[in-house]
C-alpha positions in Angstrom: 0.2 0.0 0.3 1.9 3.4 -1.3 1.5 6.3 0.9 1.0 10.1 -0.8 3.6 12.1 -0.1 2.2 15.5 -1.2 -0.2 14.6 1.3 1.8 14.0 3.8 3.8 17.3 3.6 0.4 18.5 3.7 -0.5 17.1 6.8 2.9 18.0 8.4 2.6 21.4 7.6 -0.7 21.5 9.7 0.1 20.1 12.6 3.5 21.9 12.6 0.7 24.9 12.2 2.7 26.3 9.3 1.1 29.2 8.0 1.2 30.0 4.5 3.4 28.3 2.1 5.6 26.1 4.2 7.0 24.2 1.0 9.9 25.0 -1.1 12.2 23.0 -3.5 14.1 20.9 -1.9 17.3 21.4 -3.6 16.4 25.3 -1.8 15.9 23.4 1.3 18.9 21.4 1.2 20.6 24.8 0.4 19.2 26.5 3.7 20.0 23.9 5.7 23.7 23.5 4.2 24.2 27.1 5.4 22.6 27.4 9.3 24.5 27.0 11.9 23.2 23.0 11.4 22.8 20.7 14.5 25.9 17.7 14.4 23.2 15.5 13.4 21.8 17.4 11.0 25.0 17.6 9.0 25.8 13.7 9.6 22.6 13.7 7.5 22.9 16.1 5.3 25.1 13.5 3.2 21.4 11.1 2.6 19.5 14.4 1.7 21.6 14.9 -1.1 22.5 11.2 -2.2 19.2 9.7 -1.5 16.4 11.5 0.0 14.5 12.7 -2.6 15.4 9.8 -5.7 14.3 7.2 -2.2 11.4 10.2 -1.0 9.6 10.6 -4.3 8.8 7.2 -6.1 12.7 6.0 -7.3 12.2 3.5 -4.4 9.1 1.0 -4.5 9.4 -1.4 -2.3 7.2 -4.5 -2.4 5.4 -6.1 -0.2 4.1 -8.9 -1.7 5.6 -11.5 0.3 6.3 -10.2 3.3 2.0 -9.2 3.3 0.8 -13.1 2.6 2.9 -14.4 5.9 2.0 -11.4 8.0 -1.0 -10.1 9.4 0.1 -6.9 10.7 1.2 -5.8 7.2 -2.0 -6.9 6.1 -4.1 -5.1 8.4 -1.7 -1.4 8.1 -3.3 1.2 6.6 -1.5 4.2 6.1 -0.5 6.4 8.6 -2.6 8.7 9.9 -3.2 12.7 10.5 -3.6 11.7 14.1 -0.1 9.7 14.6 1.9 12.1 12.2 0.0 14.5 15.2 1.0 12.4 18.3 4.7 12.4 16.9 4.7 15.5 16.2 4.0 16.8 19.8 6.2 14.4 20.8 9.3 15.7 19.3 7.9 19.5 20.9 7.6 18.2 24.9 11.4 16.2 23.8 13.0 20.0 23.0 13.5 18.3 19.8 11.5 20.4 16.9 9.4 23.9 18.6 
């Protein structure tokens, strides 16, 4: 089961309380992230973002779960990530100080 990325991004921006048009081109984000005073963790992830993330997140990599779903009741029952689950992660990250 696939979940489209644009609706996920829209949900995340709503959950974060972003206003206006918070979405920017990925290349622009990478440039901004690299030029900001980045945390060590972001620095470690930048290679992944630049080299792999866009290709993987935008449909370049499609994982076939047919065999796994055949043998796993849990995977057969899996549903797309809900707005509520995204919200609970964002609230937890805010409480932990990971997001402002």
